[in-house]
C-alpha positions in Angstrom: -24.3 34.3 -58.1 -23.4 35.7 -61.7 -22.3 39.1 -62.7 -23.9 40.7 -65.8 -22.0 44.1 -65.2 -19.0 44.9 -66.5 -16.6 46.9 -64.6 -17.3 50.8 -64.5 -14.4 51.9 -67.0 -15.4 49.7 -69.8 -19.2 50.9 -68.9 -18.2 55.0 -69.6 -16.6 53.9 -72.4 -19.5 52.3 -74.4 -21.7 54.9 -73.3 -19.6 57.6 -74.9 -19.0 55.5 -77.8 -23.2 54.9 -78.5 -23.2 59.1 -77.7 -21.1 59.5 -80.8 -22.1 56.8 -82.7 -25.6 58.8 -82.5 -24.7 61.9 -83.3 -22.7 61.1 -86.5 -25.6 59.1 -87.5 -27.9 62.0 -87.1 -25.2 64.6 -88.3 -24.5 62.2 -91.4 -28.6 61.6 -92.1 -29.1 65.7 -91.9 -26.0 66.1 -94.4 -27.7 63.6 -96.2 -31.1 64.8 -96.2 -29.3 68.0 -97.0 -27.9 66.8 -100.0 -30.4 65.3 -101.4 -32.8 67.8 -101.1 -30.3 70.4 -102.9 -29.7 67.7 -105.4 -33.3 67.4 -105.8 -33.8 71.1 -106.1 -31.2 71.6 -108.7 -32.8 68.7 -110.9 -36.3 70.2 -109.9 -35.1 73.7 -111.3 -33.2 72.4 -114.3 -36.0 70.0 -114.8 -38.9 72.1 -113.8 -39.7 75.3 -112.4 -42.6 74.6 -111.4 -42.0 72.2 -108.7 -39.3 74.1 -107.3 -41.6 76.0 -104.7 -43.4 72.7 -103.5 -40.4 70.4 -103.6 -38.8 73.7 -101.2 -41.1 73.3 -99.1 -41.2 70.0 -98.8 -37.4 70.1 -98.0 -38.3 73.0 -95.5 -40.6 70.6 -93.7 -38.2 67.4 -93.6 -35.3 69.8 -92.6 -37.9 71.5 -89.4 -38.7 67.3 -89.0 -34.9 66.5 -89.0 -34.0 69.7 -86.4 -37.2 68.4 -84.4 -35.6 64.6 -84.4 -32.6 66.5 -83.8 -33.6 68.2 -80.9 -35.8 64.9 -79.5 -32.4 63.1 -80.0 -30.7 65.5 -77.9 -33.3 64.9 -75.2 -32.8 61.5 -75.5 -29.2 61.4 -74.9 -29.3 63.5 -72.2 -32.1 61.2 -70.7 -29.9 58.2 -71.2 -26.7 59.7 -69.8 -29.1 60.3 -67.0 -30.4 56.8 -66.8 -26.7 55.7 -67.6 -25.1 57.7 -64.8 -27.5 56.2 -62.5 -27.3 52.7 -63.8 -23.5 53.2 -63.0 -24.1 54.3 -59.5 -26.8 51.0 -59.1 -23.8 48.9 -60.7 -21.1 50.4 -58.2 -23.8 49.7 -55.2 -24.2 45.9 -56.8 -20.3 45.5 -57.0 -19.8 46.8 -53.1 -22.8 44.8 -52.6 -21.2 41.9 -54.6 -17.9 42.2 -52.9 -19.4 42.2 -49.2 -21.5 39.4 -50.4 -18.6 37.5 -51.2 -16.8 38.5 -48.1 -19.5 37.5 -45.8 -19.9 34.2 -47.8 -16.2 33.4 -47.4 -16.3 34.4 -43.4 -19.8 32.2 -43.4 -17.6 29.2 -45.0 -14.9 29.8 -42.6 -17.5 29.5 -40.2 -19.1 26.8 -41.4 -15.9 24.5 -41.5 -15.1 25.6 -38.3 -18.4 24.5 -37.0 -17.8 20.9 -39.1 -15.0 20.6 -37.3 -16.3 21.3 -34.3 -19.0 18.8 -34.8 -16.9 16.3 -35.7 -14.9 16.8 -32.6 -18.2 16.5 -30.8 -19.3 13.6 -32.0 -16.0 11.7 -31.3 -16.3 13.1 -27.9 -19.6 11.7 -28.4 -18.7 8.5 -29.6 -16.0 7.9 -26.8 -18.4 9.0 -24.1 -21.0 6.3 -25.3 -18.1 4.0 -25.1 -17.0 5.0 -22.0 -20.6 4.8 -20.5 -20.6 1.6 -22.3 -17.5 0.7 -19.9 -18.9 2.1 -17.0 -22.0 -0.1 -17.1 -20.4 -2.8 -17.2 -18.2 -1.9 -15.0 -21.1 -1.3 -12.6 -22.4 -4.7 -13.7 -19.2 -6.4 -12.5 -18.9 -4.4 -9.6 -22.8 -5.8 -8.5 -21.8 -9.2 -9.4 -19.0 -8.9 -7.0 -20.9 -7.5 -3.9 -23.3 -10.5 -4.6 -20.6 -12.8 -3.6 -21.7 -11.7 0.3 -18.1 -11.1 1.1 -19.8 -9.5 4.1 -21.5 -12.3 5.8 -18.3 -14.4 5.2 -16.1 -11.8 6.9 -18.9 -11.5 9.7 -18.7 -15.5 10.4 -14.8 -15.7 10.3 -14.8 -13.1 12.6 -17.1 -14.3 15.1 -15.2 -17.4 14.8 -12.3 -16.4 15.6 -13.5 -14.1 18.7 -15.2 -17.5 19.5 -11.8 -19.3 19.5 -9.7 -16.9 21.2 -12.3 -16.3 24.2 -11.7 -19.8 24.7 -8.3 -19.8 24.5 -7.7 -16.9 26.6 -9.9 -18.5 29.3 -8.0 -22.2 28.8 -5.0 -19.4 28.6 -5.6 -18.4 32.4 -5.8 -22.2 33.6 -2.6 -23.1 31.6 -1.2 -19.9 32.9 -1.7 -21.3 36.5 -0.8 -24.7 35.8 2.6 -23.5 33.8 3.3 -21.5 37.2 2.6 -24.7 39.2 4.9 -26.7 36.9 7.7 -24.5 36.8 7.5 -24.6 40.6 7.7 -28.6 40.7 10.5 -28.6 38.1 12.4 -26.0 40.5 11.6 -28.1 43.6 12.7 -31.6 41.3 15.5 -29.5 40.1 16.6 -28.7 43.6 16.3 -31.9 45.1 18.5 -33.6 42.3 21.6 -32.8 44.5 19.7 -34.9 47.3 19.2 -37.4 45.0 22.4 -37.7 43.9 23.9 -37.9 47.7 21.1 -40.5 48.6 22.4 -42.9 45.7 26.2 -42.3 46.4 25.0 -43.3 50.2 23.3 -46.4 48.8 26.2 -47.3 47.0 28.5 -47.3 49.6 26.3 -49.1 51.9 26.2 -51.6 49.0 30.1 -51.7 48.9 30.0 -51.8 52.7 27.4 -55.1 52.6 30.0 -56.7 49.6 32.5 -56.1 51.9 31.0 -57.8 55.1 29.8 -60.5 53.6 33.7 -61.2 52.1 34.7 -60.6 55.5 32.0 -62.9 57.1 33.0 -65.6 53.9 36.7 -65.2 54.7 36.6 -65.5 59.0 34.2 -68.7 58.8 36.4 -70.4 55.9 39.3 -69.7 58.6 37.6 -71.5 61.3 36.1 -74.4 58.8 38.9 -74.8 56.1 40.3 -73.0 53.6 39.2 -75.5 51.0 35.6 -75.1 50.9 34.3 -72.0 49.0 31.1 -69.9 48.9 29.4 -68.2 51.6 26.7 -70.3 52.1 28.9 -73.6 51.7 31.6 -71.7 54.4 29.0 -70.1 56.8 26.9 -73.3 56.9 30.2 -75.5 57.7 30.5 -72.7 60.0 27.5 -73.4 61.5 27.8 -77.4 61.6 31.2 -76.6 63.3 29.6 -74.2 65.7 27.0 -76.5 66.8 29.5 -79.3 66.9 31.3 -77.6 69.4 28.4 -76.3 71.8 27.4 -78.2 74.7 24.6 -80.3 74.9 21.3 -78.8 75.7 22.1 -75.7 73.7 22.5 -76.9 69.7 19.0 -76.2 69.2 18.2 -72.6 69.9 21.8 -71.5 68.6 21.3 -73.4 65.5 17.5 -71.4 64.7 20.0 -68.6 65.5 22.6 -69.7 63.0 20.1 -70.7 60.5 18.3 -67.3 60.5 21.4 -65.6 60.2 22.4 -68.0 57.5 19.5 -67.0 55.6 19.8 -63.3 56.4 23.4 -63.8 55.0 22.5 -65.2 52.1 19.9 -62.9 51.2 22.1 -60.2 51.5 24.4 -60.4 48.0 20.8 -60.6 46.3 20.0 -57.3 48.3 23.6 -55.6 47.0 23.1 -56.8 43.9 19.3 -55.8 43.3 20.5 -52.3 44.7 23.6 -52.0 42.4 21.6 -53.5 38.9 18.0 -51.8 39.7 19.0 -48.6 41.7 22.5 -47.6 41.1 23.3 -48.8 37.6 19.6 -47.3 36.5 19.3 -43.5 39.1 23.3 -42.8 38.9 23.4 -41.6 35.5 20.3 -39.2 35.9 21.8 -37.6 39.4 25.2 -37.3 38.3 27.1 -35.0 36.0 27.0 -36.3 32.6 25.2 -36.3 29.3 22.4 -38.3 31.0 21.8 -36.0 33.8 18.3 -35.4 34.4 19.0 -31.6 34.6 19.7 -31.9 30.8 17.4 -34.9 29.9 14.1 -34.1 31.7 14.3 -30.4 33.4 15.8 -27.7 30.8 14.0 -29.6 28.0 11.0 -29.2 29.9 11.6 -25.7 30.5 13.1 -24.2 27.8 10.9 -26.7 25.3 7.4 -26.7 26.9 6.9 -24.0 29.8 8.6 -21.2 28.5 7.7 -21.3 25.0 3.9 -22.0 26.1 4.3 -18.8 28.5 5.4 -16.8 25.5 2.6 -18.7 23.5 0.0 -17.4 26.2 1.6 -14.1 26.0 1.9 -14.1 22.3 -2.2 -15.1 22.1 -3.0 -12.0 24.3 -1.1 -9.8 22.0 -2.7 -11.8 19.1 -6.4 -10.9 20.7 -5.7 -7.4 21.0 -3.7 -6.8 17.9 -7.3 -8.9 16.3 -9.4 -6.5 18.2 -7.2 -3.3 17.0 -6.1 -3.8 13.5 -8.9 -6.4 12.3 -12.2 -6.9 14.1 -12.8 -3.1 14.7 -11.1 -2.0 11.6 -13.7 -4.7 9.5 -16.4 -3.9 11.7 -16.6 0.0 10.6 -15.9 -0.7 7.3 -19.1 -3.4 7.1 -21.2 -0.7 8.6 -20.1 2.0 6.0 -20.6 -0.7 3.7 -24.1 -1.2 4.8 -24.9 2.2 4.8 -23.6 2.8 1.2 -25.7 0.2 0.0 -28.6 1.2 1.3 -27.7 4.6 -0.5 -27.1 2.9 -3.6 -30.4 1.3 -3.6 -32.2 4.5 -2.8 -30.5 6.4 -5.8 -31.5 3.4 -8.3 -35.1 3.8 -7.0 -35.2 7.1 -7.4 -33.3 7.0 -10.9 -35.2 3.9 -11.9 -31.6 2.5 -12.9 
């Protein structure tokens, strides 16, 4: 807004100068008129006396006009001064209003700058919110894809399968537990019978030794009867039988011969029995019933008990504990979570339907 007004001090100076100029102009005009009139009168007196009265009247008229003009000029100057004062007041009011408007404009410009800054900030926030909304929509889509994997059905099927397997295992576990108890008792009985087996083997060994010693004694005794040159139980005892039959009275030889033949056959079978007992019984059983690395206590009882019965019992106990842990730590919490997820899915579906999402 342009300002065509000057400061109050300059306006007052210009008003005073204008009044002074007008007064001086009027004074000079009057003086000029007076001088001109006097000169004209003097000239008229010198040139023509007749024109003096007429010129004097004309001069008087002019002086009257000048006085009237001067009076009118004074009224005009007074009116101009009054108007000038009013204009000065209006000018001051305009200056004040202009200053107020300038102050208001400055405040408005500052407010506009603040609003522009706020608008920029809000625009930035709007852009960030729009970007975040887009990311949220993408995240929701990803959650929808994740939910579409149908993990709940897989978990439900898996838990049902585990429950079935555990139930079957626990049902078999009772049978296995009974079997373990019986096997443990049988193993304990077998372990308790090992000393008796050891005693039996020792007795059999003694009998084998006695049989062999008896056969040797029979062979030595028969050898003394027959001759010292014959060796071997069959040959020696055969010669002994012939010697006896040769020295028996007539009529007794046939019966004695049958008895001696049977005795001979029995004696000949005893070495095979002794050797069989020694090789097939003592040699195979003795290492397992006498103290040593092959004792059944170390090779059978302890491995079966420590590596089969005891671990199987622990396995059954762990199976029971696993079933309890599965029910408390997995089955119940997972089923609760699945129920909650199903309820949330229903709420989400209802929310989307209500808001057309």
